[in-house]
mmCIF file of the C-alpha atoms, coordinates in Angstrom:
data_MODEL
# 
_entry.id   MODEL 
# 
loop_
_atom_site.group_PDB 
_atom_site.id 
_atom_site.type_symbol 
_atom_site.label_atom_id 
_atom_site.label_alt_id 
_atom_site.label_comp_id 
_atom_site.label_asym_id 
_atom_site.label_entity_id 
_atom_site.label_seq_id 
_atom_site.pdbx_PDB_ins_code 
_atom_site.Cartn_x 
_atom_site.Cartn_y 
_atom_site.Cartn_z 
_atom_site.occupancy 
_atom_site.B_iso_or_equiv 
_atom_site.pdbx_formal_charge 
_atom_site.auth_seq_id 
_atom_site.auth_comp_id 
_atom_site.auth_asym_id 
_atom_site.auth_atom_id 
_atom_site.pdbx_PDB_model_num 
ATOM 1  C CA . MET A 1 1  ? 0.165   0.036  -0.008  1.00 0.00 ? 1  MET A CA 1 
ATOM 2  C CA . THR A 1 2  ? 1.672   3.536  -0.495  1.00 0.00 ? 2  THR A CA 1 
ATOM 3  C CA . LEU A 1 3  ? 1.339   6.080  1.695   1.00 0.00 ? 3  LEU A CA 1 
ATOM 4  C CA . CYS A 1 4  ? 0.606   9.647  0.937   1.00 0.00 ? 4  CYS A CA 1 
ATOM 5  C CA . MET A 1 5  ? 2.423   12.645 2.376   1.00 0.00 ? 5  MET A CA 1 
ATOM 6  C CA . PRO A 1 6  ? -0.502  14.995 4.231   1.00 0.00 ? 6  PRO A CA 1 
ATOM 7  C CA . LEU A 1 7  ? -2.182  17.826 2.871   1.00 0.00 ? 7  LEU A CA 1 
ATOM 8  C CA . THR A 1 8  ? -1.307  21.318 3.577   1.00 0.00 ? 8  THR A CA 1 
ATOM 9  C CA . TRP A 1 9  ? -3.111  24.467 3.021   1.00 0.00 ? 9  TRP A CA 1 
ATOM 10 C CA . ASP A 1 10 ? -0.555  25.194 0.180   1.00 0.00 ? 10 ASP A CA 1 
ATOM 11 C CA . ASP A 1 11 ? -1.952  22.109 -0.957  1.00 0.00 ? 11 ASP A CA 1 
ATOM 12 C CA . ALA A 1 12 ? -5.414  23.983 -1.387  1.00 0.00 ? 12 ALA A CA 1 
ATOM 13 C CA . LEU A 1 13 ? -6.401  25.501 -4.454  1.00 0.00 ? 13 LEU A CA 1 
ATOM 14 C CA . MET A 1 14 ? -9.354  28.170 -4.753  1.00 0.00 ? 14 MET A CA 1 
ATOM 15 C CA . GLU A 1 15 ? -12.188 27.135 -6.733  1.00 0.00 ? 15 GLU A CA 1 
ATOM 16 C CA . ILE A 1 16 ? -14.579 29.842 -7.998  1.00 0.00 ? 16 ILE A CA 1 
ATOM 17 C CA . GLY A 1 17 ? -18.221 29.565 -8.861  1.00 0.00 ? 17 GLY A CA 1 
ATOM 18 C CA . PHE A 1 18 ? -19.773 27.871 -5.544  1.00 0.00 ? 18 PHE A CA 1 
ATOM 19 C CA . PRO A 1 19 ? -22.714 30.206 -4.967  1.00 0.00 ? 19 PRO A CA 1 
ATOM 20 C CA . TRP A 1 20 ? -21.396 31.451 -1.601  1.00 0.00 ? 20 TRP A CA 1 
ATOM 21 C CA . GLY A 1 21 ? -17.774 32.666 -3.663  1.00 0.00 ? 21 GLY A CA 1 
ATOM 22 C CA . SER A 1 22 ? -14.245 31.124 -3.342  1.00 0.00 ? 22 SER A CA 1 
ATOM 23 C CA . THR A 1 23 ? -14.028 28.036 -1.542  1.00 0.00 ? 23 THR A CA 1 
ATOM 24 C CA . PRO A 1 24 ? -11.064 26.163 -0.556  1.00 0.00 ? 24 PRO A CA 1 
ATOM 25 C CA . THR A 1 25 ? -10.348 22.658 -2.230  1.00 0.00 ? 25 THR A CA 1 
ATOM 26 C CA . VAL A 1 26 ? -7.691  20.205 -1.912  1.00 0.00 ? 26 VAL A CA 1 
ATOM 27 C CA . ASP A 1 27 ? -6.837  17.706 -5.049  1.00 0.00 ? 27 ASP A CA 1 
ATOM 28 C CA . LEU A 1 28 ? -7.222  14.118 -3.654  1.00 0.00 ? 28 LEU A CA 1 
ATOM 29 C CA . ARG A 1 29 ? -5.843  11.029 -5.792  1.00 0.00 ? 29 ARG A CA 1 
ATOM 30 C CA . LEU A 1 30 ? -7.075  7.828  -4.372  1.00 0.00 ? 30 LEU A CA 1 
ATOM 31 C CA . TRP A 1 31 ? -6.422  4.130  -6.212  1.00 0.00 ? 31 TRP A CA 1 
ATOM 32 C CA . ARG A 1 32 ? -9.178  3.948  -8.525  1.00 0.00 ? 32 ARG A CA 1 
ATOM 33 C CA . SER A 1 33 ? -9.929  0.156  -6.761  1.00 0.00 ? 33 SER A CA 1 
ATOM 34 C CA . ASP A 1 34 ? -10.450 2.684  -3.387  1.00 0.00 ? 34 ASP A CA 1 
ATOM 35 C CA . ALA A 1 35 ? -12.875 5.077  -5.806  1.00 0.00 ? 35 ALA A CA 1 
ATOM 36 C CA . ILE A 1 36 ? -14.431 2.139  -7.237  1.00 0.00 ? 36 ILE A CA 1 
ATOM 37 C CA . VAL A 1 37 ? -15.163 0.901  -3.797  1.00 0.00 ? 37 VAL A CA 1 
ATOM 38 C CA . LEU A 1 38 ? -16.414 3.757  -2.496  1.00 0.00 ? 38 LEU A CA 1 
ATOM 39 C CA . PHE A 1 39 ? -18.988 5.135  -5.190  1.00 0.00 ? 39 PHE A CA 1 
ATOM 40 C CA . ASP A 1 40 ? -19.960 1.295  -4.377  1.00 0.00 ? 40 ASP A CA 1 
ATOM 41 C CA . TRP A 1 41 ? -20.579 1.857  -1.222  1.00 0.00 ? 41 TRP A CA 1 
ATOM 42 C CA . LEU A 1 42 ? -21.860 5.400  -1.292  1.00 0.00 ? 42 LEU A CA 1 
ATOM 43 C CA . MET A 1 43 ? -24.337 4.284  -3.965  1.00 0.00 ? 43 MET A CA 1 
ATOM 44 C CA . SER A 1 44 ? -26.191 1.357  -1.911  1.00 0.00 ? 44 SER A CA 1 
ATOM 45 C CA . THR A 1 45 ? -26.072 3.213  0.972   1.00 0.00 ? 45 THR A CA 1 
ATOM 46 C CA . ASP A 1 46 ? -28.968 5.065  2.603   1.00 0.00 ? 46 ASP A CA 1 
ATOM 47 C CA . LEU A 1 47 ? -27.041 8.115  3.984   1.00 0.00 ? 47 LEU A CA 1 
ATOM 48 C CA . ASN A 1 48 ? -29.852 9.010  6.437   1.00 0.00 ? 48 ASN A CA 1 
ATOM 49 C CA . ALA A 1 49 ? -28.862 5.805  8.195   1.00 0.00 ? 49 ALA A CA 1 
ATOM 50 C CA . VAL A 1 50 ? -25.047 6.431  8.098   1.00 0.00 ? 50 VAL A CA 1 
ATOM 51 C CA . PRO A 1 51 ? -24.469 7.590  12.385  1.00 0.00 ? 51 PRO A CA 1 
ATOM 52 C CA . ILE A 1 52 ? -23.165 11.157 12.077  1.00 0.00 ? 52 ILE A CA 1 
ATOM 53 C CA . LYS A 1 53 ? -21.910 13.211 14.918  1.00 0.00 ? 53 LYS A CA 1 
ATOM 54 C CA . HIS A 1 54 ? -22.810 16.665 12.870  1.00 0.00 ? 54 HIS A CA 1 
ATOM 55 C CA . PRO A 1 55 ? -25.021 17.281 9.635   1.00 0.00 ? 55 PRO A CA 1 
ATOM 56 C CA . ALA A 1 56 ? -21.840 18.228 7.805   1.00 0.00 ? 56 ALA A CA 1 
ATOM 57 C CA . GLN A 1 57 ? -20.824 14.472 7.626   1.00 0.00 ? 57 GLN A CA 1 
ATOM 58 C CA . LYS A 1 58 ? -23.577 13.690 5.636   1.00 0.00 ? 58 LYS A CA 1 
ATOM 59 C CA . GLN A 1 59 ? -23.041 16.334 3.363   1.00 0.00 ? 59 GLN A CA 1 
ATOM 60 C CA . ALA A 1 60 ? -19.179 15.739 3.133   1.00 0.00 ? 60 ALA A CA 1 
ATOM 61 C CA . LEU A 1 61 ? -20.356 12.014 1.628   1.00 0.00 ? 61 LEU A CA 1 
ATOM 62 C CA . ALA A 1 62 ? -22.750 13.363 -0.593  1.00 0.00 ? 62 ALA A CA 1 
ATOM 63 C CA . ASP A 1 63 ? -20.457 15.745 -1.730  1.00 0.00 ? 63 ASP A CA 1 
ATOM 64 C CA . LEU A 1 64 ? -17.542 12.962 -2.328  1.00 0.00 ? 64 LEU A CA 1 
ATOM 65 C CA . LEU A 1 65 ? -20.460 10.926 -3.925  1.00 0.00 ? 65 LEU A CA 1 
ATOM 66 C CA . ALA A 1 66 ? -21.002 13.458 -6.244  1.00 0.00 ? 66 ALA A CA 1 
ATOM 67 C CA . ARG A 1 67 ? -17.335 13.861 -7.447  1.00 0.00 ? 67 ARG A CA 1 
ATOM 68 C CA . LEU A 1 68 ? -16.856 10.823 -8.132  1.00 0.00 ? 68 LEU A CA 1 
ATOM 69 C CA . GLU A 1 69 ? -19.737 10.532 -10.085 1.00 0.00 ? 69 GLU A CA 1 
ATOM 70 C CA . GLU A 1 70 ? -17.487 13.056 -12.446 1.00 0.00 ? 70 GLU A CA 1 
ATOM 71 C CA . VAL A 1 71 ? -14.853 10.232 -13.078 1.00 0.00 ? 71 VAL A CA 1 
ATOM 72 C CA . ASP A 1 72 ? -15.463 6.841  -14.969 1.00 0.00 ? 72 ASP A CA 1 
ATOM 73 C CA . VAL A 1 73 ? -15.873 4.597  -11.925 1.00 0.00 ? 73 VAL A CA 1 
ATOM 74 C CA . ILE A 1 74 ? -19.516 5.224  -12.401 1.00 0.00 ? 74 ILE A CA 1 
ATOM 75 C CA . GLU A 1 75 ? -19.545 2.846  -15.198 1.00 0.00 ? 75 GLU A CA 1 
ATOM 76 C CA . SER A 1 76 ? -17.778 0.037  -13.453 1.00 0.00 ? 76 SER A CA 1 
ATOM 77 C CA . THR A 1 77 ? -19.280 -3.349 -14.117 1.00 0.00 ? 77 THR A CA 1 
ATOM 78 C CA . GLU A 1 78 ? -20.100 -5.955 -11.312 1.00 0.00 ? 78 GLU A CA 1 
ATOM 79 C CA . GLU A 1 79 ? -16.971 -7.690 -12.066 1.00 0.00 ? 79 GLU A CA 1 
ATOM 80 C CA . GLU A 1 80 ? -15.021 -4.594 -11.708 1.00 0.00 ? 80 GLU A CA 1 
ATOM 81 C CA . ILE A 1 81 ? -16.730 -3.971 -8.364  1.00 0.00 ? 81 ILE A CA 1 
ATOM 82 C CA . ALA A 1 82 ? -15.802 -7.334 -7.056  1.00 0.00 ? 82 ALA A CA 1 
ATOM 83 C CA . ALA A 1 83 ? -12.213 -7.048 -8.154  1.00 0.00 ? 83 ALA A CA 1 
ATOM 84 C CA . ALA A 1 84 ? -12.003 -3.681 -6.461  1.00 0.00 ? 84 ALA A CA 1 
ATOM 85 C CA . GLN A 1 85 ? -13.100 -5.069 -3.289  1.00 0.00 ? 85 GLN A CA 1 
ATOM 86 C CA . GLU A 1 86 ? -10.713 -7.741 -3.412  1.00 0.00 ? 86 GLU A CA 1 
ATOM 87 C CA . GLU A 1 87 ? -7.811  -5.388 -4.270  1.00 0.00 ? 87 GLU A CA 1 
ATOM 88 C CA . VAL A 1 88 ? -8.563  -2.938 -1.439  1.00 0.00 ? 88 VAL A CA 1 
ATOM 89 C CA . ALA A 1 89 ? -9.400  -5.820 1.156   1.00 0.00 ? 89 ALA A CA 1 
ATOM 90 C CA . LYS A 1 90 ? -6.428  -7.703 0.202   1.00 0.00 ? 90 LYS A CA 1 
ATOM 91 C CA . ASP A 1 91 ? -3.799  -6.193 2.353   1.00 0.00 ? 91 ASP A CA 1 
ATOM 92 C CA . MET A 1 92 ? -5.649  -4.704 5.344   1.00 0.00 ? 92 MET A CA 1 
ATOM 93 C CA . GLY A 1 93 ? -3.639  -5.960 8.247   1.00 0.00 ? 93 GLY A CA 1 
ATOM 94 C CA . TRP A 1 94 ? -6.233  -4.848 10.233  1.00 0.00 ? 94 TRP A CA 1 
# 
């Protein structure tokens, strides 16, 4: 498993076009398999049933799903999802 360095404010970008003005953003790189697994889980999960401590957590999950919908993982087949799940789970170590 490859480890990435933590993001800093220097990594943050300003994204223009949100209704409330400029919003700091970060670029986040994921393994394709992680993206497929996360997308599949988010699509099959009732976010109203996910335990949260603050409503922003549910919104952040919805935002993540929206971003994942913008990349090619949205068209993953059942076989690709199963392979991604196996890839992600094989070296968990816990």
